[in-house]
GUKOLMI-108360 format. One record per atom (N, C-alpha, C): y, z, x; atom name; residue number from 1. Coordinates in steps of 0.02 Angstrom, whole numbers. Atoms other than C-alpha are relative to their C-alpha. Layout:
<atoms>
<<Y, Z, X>, "CA", NUM>
...
</atoms>
This chain:
<atoms>
<<-27, 50, 64>, "N", 1>
<<-5251, -5028, -1050>, "CA", 1>
<<49, 58, -62>, "C", 1>
<<-47, -30, 53>, "N", 2>
<<-5192, -4905, -1184>, "CA", 2>
<<39, 23, 8>, "C", 2>
<<-70, -26, -24>, "N", 3>
<<-5040, -4827, -1080>, "CA", 3>
<<41, -67, -9>, "C", 3>
<<-43, 38, 11>, "N", 4>
<<-4984, -4994, -1078>, "CA", 4>
<<12, -16, -69>, "C", 4>
<<-21, 2, 51>, "N", 5>
<<-4986, -5011, -1255>, "CA", 5>
<<63, 43, -29>, "C", 5>
<<-54, -67, 8>, "N", 6>
<<-4889, -4836, -1270>, "CA", 6>
<<56, -26, 24>, "C", 6>
<<-70, -5, -14>, "N", 7>
<<-4755, -4880, -1164>, "CA", 7>
<<27, -74, -40>, "C", 7>
<<-40, 54, 40>, "N", 8>
<<-4716, -5053, -1267>, "CA", 8>
<<13, 38, -58>, "C", 8>
<<-42, -39, 77>, "N", 9>
<<-4704, -4943, -1423>, "CA", 9>
<<42, 43, 14>, "C", 9>
<<-84, -31, -10>, "N", 10>
<<-4579, -4829, -1332>, "CA", 10>
<<46, -38, 22>, "C", 10>
<<-69, 69, 2>, "N", 11>
<<-4483, -4980, -1275>, "CA", 11>
<<22, -11, -72>, "C", 11>
<<-27, 16, 67>, "N", 12>
<<-4489, -5038, -1462>, "CA", 12>
<<32, 51, -23>, "C", 12>
<<-25, -41, 31>, "N", 13>
<<-4438, -4887, -1528>, "CA", 13>
<<79, 16, 35>, "C", 13>
<<-85, -1, -24>, "N", 14>
<<-4276, -4876, -1403>, "CA", 14>
<<11, -28, -12>, "C", 14>
<<-45, 77, 23>, "N", 15>
<<-4237, -5057, -1437>, "CA", 15>
<<23, 34, -62>, "C", 15>
<<-21, 6, 47>, "N", 16>
<<-4242, -5002, -1613>, "CA", 16>
<<56, 61, -18>, "C", 16>
<<-57, -40, 22>, "N", 17>
<<-4121, -4855, -1589>, "CA", 17>
<<71, -25, 37>, "C", 17>
<<-67, 33, -30>, "N", 18>
<<-3981, -4963, -1499>, "CA", 18>
<<21, -32, -54>, "C", 18>
<<-8, 40, 35>, "N", 19>
<<-3876, -5048, -1619>, "CA", 19>
<<9, -81, 18>, "C", 19>
<<13, 48, -23>, "N", 20>
<<-3878, -5239, -1618>, "CA", 20>
<<89, -36, 41>, "C", 20>
<<-54, 22, -52>, "N", 21>
<<-3753, -5335, -1496>, "CA", 21>
<<66, -32, -49>, "C", 21>
<<-70, 30, 39>, "N", 22>
<<-3643, -5420, -1634>, "CA", 22>
<<-29, 25, -91>, "C", 22>
<<26, -13, 82>, "N", 23>
<<-3645, -5346, -1839>, "CA", 23>
<<61, -1, -17>, "C", 23>
<<-58, 17, 46>, "N", 24>
<<-3518, -5381, -1987>, "CA", 24>
<<-26, 26, -53>, "C", 24>
<<27, -35, 54>, "N", 25>
<<-3521, -5296, -2147>, "CA", 25>
<<19, -34, -54>, "C", 25>
<<-11, 49, 55>, "N", 26>
<<-3472, -5442, -2248>, "CA", 26>
<<-90, -31, -10>, "C", 26>
<<74, 32, 7>, "N", 27>
<<-3638, -5507, -2330>, "CA", 27>
<<6, -69, -5>, "C", 27>
<<-8, 88, -9>, "N", 28>
<<-3587, -5688, -2316>, "CA", 28>
<<-18, -26, 84>, "C", 28>
<<2, 8, -75>, "N", 29>
<<-3592, -5673, -2126>, "CA", 29>
<<-78, -15, 30>, "C", 29>
<<52, 37, 1>, "N", 30>
<<-3729, -5748, -2026>, "CA", 30>
<<-15, 53, 42>, "C", 30>
<<14, -43, -45>, "N", 31>
<<-3723, -5585, -1921>, "CA", 31>
<<8, 67, -54>, "C", 31>
<<1, -48, 49>, "N", 32>
<<-3733, -5462, -2092>, "CA", 32>
<<-54, 44, 34>, "C", 32>
<<50, -61, 8>, "N", 33>
<<-3852, -5302, -2065>, "CA", 33>
<<8, 33, -61>, "C", 33>
<<-6, -48, 59>, "N", 34>
<<-3875, -5233, -2235>, "CA", 34>
<<-55, 79, 12>, "C", 34>
<<37, -37, -15>, "N", 35>
<<-4021, -5130, -2178>, "CA", 35>
<<27, 53, 67>, "C", 35>
<<-27, -36, -76>, "N", 36>
<<-3934, -5068, -2003>, "CA", 36>
<<69, 43, -20>, "C", 36>
<<-46, -27, 31>, "N", 37>
<<-3779, -5029, -2100>, "CA", 37>
<<-14, 77, -27>, "C", 37>
<<32, -55, 31>, "N", 38>
<<-3873, -4904, -2204>, "CA", 38>
<<10, 62, 48>, "C", 38>
<<-11, -54, -55>, "N", 39>
<<-3881, -4802, -2041>, "CA", 39>
<<66, 33, 32>, "C", 39>
<<-58, -30, -30>, "N", 40>
<<-3719, -4791, -2000>, "CA", 40>
<<31, -22, 71>, "C", 40>
<<-22, 28, -54>, "N", 41>
<<-3628, -4885, -1863>, "CA", 41>
<<62, 44, 47>, "C", 41>
<<-67, -30, -15>, "N", 42>
<<-3498, -4780, -1740>, "CA", 42>
<<0, -64, 42>, "C", 42>
<<-34, 40, -44>, "N", 43>
<<-3383, -4899, -1653>, "CA", 43>
<<51, 44, 51>, "C", 43>
<<-38, -20, -50>, "N", 44>
<<-3273, -4845, -1487>, "CA", 44>
<<18, -64, 19>, "C", 44>
<<-46, 48, -20>, "N", 45>
<<-3138, -4971, -1463>, "CA", 45>
<<31, 15, 39>, "C", 45>
<<-69, -12, -42>, "N", 46>
<<-3029, -4963, -1313>, "CA", 46>
<<-5, 92, 14>, "C", 46>
<<-5, -67, -2>, "N", 47>
<<-3088, -4790, -1295>, "CA", 47>
<<-14, 62, -57>, "C", 47>
<<-9, -26, 50>, "N", 48>
<<-3046, -4730, -1461>, "CA", 48>
<<-63, -12, -58>, "C", 48>
<<36, -6, 53>, "N", 49>
<<-3158, -4688, -1624>, "CA", 49>
<<39, -39, -71>, "C", 49>
<<-44, 30, 50>, "N", 50>
<<-3124, -4830, -1753>, "CA", 50>
<<-45, 7, -59>, "C", 50>
<<37, 2, 71>, "N", 51>
<<-3176, -4837, -1947>, "CA", 51>
<<9, -54, -23>, "C", 51>
<<-20, 68, 38>, "N", 52>
<<-3106, -4997, -1997>, "CA", 52>
<<-14, -56, 15>, "C", 52>
<<19, 56, -25>, "N", 53>
<<-3206, -5118, -1903>, "CA", 53>
<<-38, -29, -56>, "C", 53>
<<21, 60, 52>, "N", 54>
<<-3260, -5274, -2015>, "CA", 54>
<<-69, -42, 40>, "C", 54>
<<41, 15, -35>, "N", 55>
<<-3364, -5339, -1871>, "CA", 55>
<<15, -11, 72>, "C", 55>
<<5, -12, -84>, "N", 56>
<<-3396, -5337, -1675>, "CA", 56>
<<-51, -31, 41>, "C", 56>
<<57, 34, -22>, "N", 57>
<<-3470, -5399, -1541>, "CA", 57>
<<7, 36, 70>, "C", 57>
<<8, -45, -43>, "N", 58>
<<-3514, -5296, -1390>, "CA", 58>
<<3, -47, 75>, "C", 58>
<<-7, 60, -60>, "N", 59>
<<-3553, -5453, -1255>, "CA", 59>
<<43, -8, 4>, "C", 59>
<<-66, 46, -3>, "N", 60>
<<-3399, -5543, -1296>, "CA", 60>
<<71, 45, -2>, "C", 60>
<<-58, -63, 2>, "N", 61>
<<-3286, -5374, -1310>, "CA", 61>
<<55, -16, -43>, "C", 61>
<<-50, 21, 33>, "N", 62>
<<-3201, -5410, -1460>, "CA", 62>
<<-18, 40, -78>, "C", 62>
<<8, -25, 62>, "N", 63>
<<-3178, -5323, -1638>, "CA", 63>
<<43, -41, -50>, "C", 63>
<<-54, 31, 56>, "N", 64>
<<-3124, -5397, -1804>, "CA", 64>
<<19, 57, -55>, "C", 64>
<<-16, -57, 61>, "N", 65>
<<-3009, -5278, -1931>, "CA", 65>
<<43, -31, -37>, "C", 65>
<<-33, 30, 63>, "N", 66>
<<-2929, -5315, -2088>, "CA", 66>
<<90, 2, 17>, "C", 66>
<<-69, -15, 0>, "N", 67>
<<-2724, -5356, -2089>, "CA", 67>
<<17, 23, -59>, "C", 67>
<<-33, -30, 48>, "N", 68>
<<-2663, -5251, -2193>, "CA", 68>
<<-35, -16, -76>, "C", 68>
<<7, 38, 68>, "N", 69>
<<-2680, -5307, -2382>, "CA", 69>
<<-1, -72, 0>, "C", 69>
<<-14, 43, 24>, "N", 70>
<<-2673, -5473, -2353>, "CA", 70>
<<-67, -56, -12>, "C", 70>
<<79, 31, 8>, "N", 71>
<<-2813, -5601, -2413>, "CA", 71>
<<27, -70, 8>, "C", 71>
<<-12, 78, 3>, "N", 72>
<<-2845, -5787, -2379>, "CA", 72>
<<-6, -16, -64>, "C", 72>
<<-23, 12, 58>, "N", 73>
<<-2840, -5910, -2506>, "CA", 73>
<<-61, -6, -48>, "C", 73>
<<43, -7, 36>, "N", 74>
<<-3019, -5871, -2555>, "CA", 74>
<<-5, 60, -36>, "C", 74>
<<-2, -85, 35>, "N", 75>
<<-2980, -5687, -2592>, "CA", 75>
<<-30, 35, 44>, "C", 75>
<<34, -53, -65>, "N", 76>
<<-3063, -5634, -2425>, "CA", 76>
<<48, 27, 34>, "C", 76>
<<-28, -30, -45>, "N", 77>
<<-2979, -5507, -2326>, "CA", 77>
<<28, -42, 75>, "C", 77>
<<-16, 26, -53>, "N", 78>
<<-2880, -5592, -2183>, "CA", 78>
<<-6, 48, 70>, "C", 78>
<<18, -48, -70>, "N", 79>
<<-2949, -5525, -2014>, "CA", 79>
<<33, -31, 76>, "C", 79>
<<-35, 2, -73>, "N", 80>
<<-2871, -5500, -1840>, "CA", 80>
<<-54, 2, 37>, "C", 80>
<<59, -1, -59>, "N", 81>
<<-2993, -5527, -1683>, "CA", 81>
<<57, 34, 54>, "C", 81>
<<-12, -61, -55>, "N", 82>
<<-2951, -5386, -1564>, "CA", 82>
<<-32, 4, 73>, "C", 82>
<<29, -6, -57>, "N", 83>
<<-2999, -5393, -1371>, "CA", 83>
<<5, 59, 26>, "C", 83>
<<-8, -50, -28>, "N", 84>
<<-3056, -5247, -1280>, "CA", 84>
<<-72, 30, 26>, "C", 84>
<<59, -24, -9>, "N", 85>
<<-3190, -5127, -1221>, "CA", 85>
<<-38, 21, -70>, "C", 85>
<<25, -18, 86>, "N", 86>
<<-3329, -5112, -1369>, "CA", 86>
<<-59, 46, 21>, "C", 86>
<<59, -45, -22>, "N", 87>
<<-3458, -4962, -1373>, "CA", 87>
<<-41, 16, -70>, "C", 87>
<<40, -2, 71>, "N", 88>
<<-3591, -4957, -1541>, "CA", 88>
<<-63, 49, 37>, "C", 88>
<<52, -49, -9>, "N", 89>
<<-3712, -4819, -1575>, "CA", 89>
<<-23, 9, -78>, "C", 89>
<<7, -26, 75>, "N", 90>
<<-3805, -4756, -1745>, "CA", 90>
<<-5, 69, 6>, "C", 90>
<<-23, -67, 29>, "N", 91>
<<-3727, -4608, -1823>, "CA", 91>
<<-56, 42, -19>, "C", 91>
<<39, -45, 33>, "N", 92>
<<-3889, -4559, -1891>, "CA", 92>
<<-43, 56, 66>, "C", 92>
<<43, -28, -47>, "N", 93>
<<-3966, -4518, -1731>, "CA", 93>
<<47, 76, 39>, "C", 93>
<<-48, -44, -23>, "N", 94>
<<-3819, -4382, -1686>, "CA", 94>
<<21, -27, 54>, "C", 94>
<<-54, 4, -47>, "N", 95>
<<-3692, -4335, -1554>, "CA", 95>
<<-44, -42, 73>, "C", 95>
<<23, 7, -57>, "N", 96>
<<-3809, -4394, -1398>, "CA", 96>
<<-56, -70, -20>, "C", 96>
<<43, 71, 25>, "N", 97>
<<-3876, -4574, -1482>, "CA", 97>
<<17, -44, 44>, "C", 97>
<<-5, 55, -38>, "N", 98>
<<-3898, -4711, -1370>, "CA", 98>
<<39, -48, -5>, "C", 98>
<<-29, 37, 16>, "N", 99>
<<-3763, -4817, -1352>, "CA", 99>
<<-9, -64, 54>, "C", 99>
<<3, 74, -34>, "N", 100>
<<-3737, -5022, -1320>, "CA", 100>
<<77, 11, 34>, "C", 100>
<<-61, 30, -24>, "N", 101>
<<-3588, -5067, -1210>, "CA", 101>
<<-18, -52, 50>, "C", 101>
<<-13, 70, -55>, "N", 102>
<<-3522, -5205, -1094>, "CA", 102>
<<-55, -1, 60>, "C", 102>
<<37, -18, -65>, "N", 103>
<<-3586, -5127, -947>, "CA", 103>
<<-89, 14, 10>, "C", 103>
<<68, -17, 11>, "N", 104>
<<-3755, -5066, -1010>, "CA", 104>
<<-42, -64, -6>, "C", 104>
</atoms>
């Protein structure tokens, strides 16, 4: 029985090392993850490393990026939704960190 518990703990740790399917940097969003953002999230979009992602969804295959300096009527940045392959990982785990992608 102790082996089953240790396996469960191992699985929980590995799940904690994979970022969520959807995450946003805006505190007003329902998908905001303040503690997760402190760890640093790496994003590959269409095979290229991106640093300007405001929100992403791996399962739906899209990212939202800011449209220049354009603001909406409430003063929030205007976002554009782009579709493509998205891959996310925690940057604090190094180069060989476990990644979440649509195929995984």
